[in-house]
N, C-alpha and C positions, 0 to 999 in steps of 0.2 A: 533534200530536207530529211533529217534523221527523225525516225519515229521514237517517241518517248513511251516506254511501256510502264504502266503502273503495276508494280508487283504486289499481288495480294498477300496477305499474311500467310494464307494457306497452311496454317498449322491446325490440322485436324487430328485429334479433337481440340477445340478451343477450351481454355480453362475458365470455368464458370464458378463463381463464389456465391453461395446462398447464405445470407445473414438473416437469421430469424431466431427469436428466443423460444419459439414453439417447435420442439423436435418433430411433432406430428406433421406440421406444415412443411418443414424442411424435407421430411420423407415424401410427402406428396409431390413437391417440386422435383426432388431427385428422381422419383419414378417417371415423371413426365420427360425429364431432360437427360437421364442417364445414358441412353444409347448414343447420344450425340456429343457429349462433353466429358472432359475430365472434371469431376466435381470436387469442390471444397466446401466445407461448412464452417460457419461461425455462429456462436450462440449469442453474440453481442456485437454492438457497433465497434467497441474497442478491439475485439478480436478480429473483426473484419478489416479494420484499418491496419492492424498489425500484419495480417496476411497480405494485403496489398503492398504494404511498405517493404516486406521482406521476400515476396515471392512474385511469380509471374501469373498475373490474373488478367484475363482478357475482357471479362464482363462480370457485373455484380448485380444480383437481385437482393434487395434489402427490404425488410419489414420496416414500416415507419415507426412503430411503437415498441422500442426496446429500452431497457433500463440504462441509465447513465447517458449514453449517446443515442439519440434517436437516429433513424435511418437518414433523415435529412442532414443532421449534423455530421454523420459519418460520410455522406456524399461530399459535403463541403471539404472535409479533410482529405478524402481520397482524390478529389480533383486538384488539390494542391500537390499531391504526390505524383499523380499521373493525369494530366489535363484531358487527354483524349479517352480515358477509360469510360465506357458506357455504363451508367448506373441507373437501374430501374427500381423505383420504389413500389412496394406493394402494401396496400393499406385497406382497412375496412371503412375508413372515412376519408375518401378522396374529395375534399372540398375544393372550391375554386381558389381559396386562399392558399391551400397546400400546393395546388398545381402551380400557382404563381411563384411561391417560394421555391418549389422544385426547379422551375424554369430558371429562376434567378441563380440557383446553385449549379446550373448546368447538368441537372439530372436528365437522362434521356427521355424518360416517361414515368407516369404514375399509373399503376394498374389497381383496379378495385378488387378486394377480396369479396366473395370467393372468385378467384381468377379462373377464367375458362381456358382450357388447354389451347384452343386455336389462337386466342388472343395472346397468350403467353408466348407460344412458338413464333407467331407472326412478329410480335414486338422484339423478341430476342433476335430473330433473323434479320429484321430491319436494322437493329442497332449494330449488329456485326457487319452487315453490308455497308452501312453508312460510315462506320468507323474504319474498317479494314479493307474496303473495296474488294471483297472476295466474291466474285461472281458465282461461285459454286455453292454458296451457303444455302440458298433456297432449295436446291435439289437434295442435298444430303440431310437437311433438316426436315424434309418431308413437307415443304411448303409449296 
């Protein structure tokens, strides 16, 4: 019997996109995640969709409330472009209805602002492990 090996993505650093219309919050997320990822930023849902459409993005963190396209609307479009792309919404008002809508849109998770560092790192690492089956993620992400 031949063994089948699952090959992890093993692209370190993974490429993470932060989409938020608040530059201060993007800076906070960048500071938390910078040593572990190649980071990209988008100021809007439209810009985030464009980056996913034309570049290599491995995971996305999106603010829920942005002008024109909300984070949830951007997730729906991104999932049409790349169905496996893990998308994590971050919002100050994580209601049950939003969580249900996010689940229906195949978002990976919804985090509440202010997001705690450990919760963010744990959610991002789980999303990468679940999506890319990379067993080394928890160790290099400090989890």
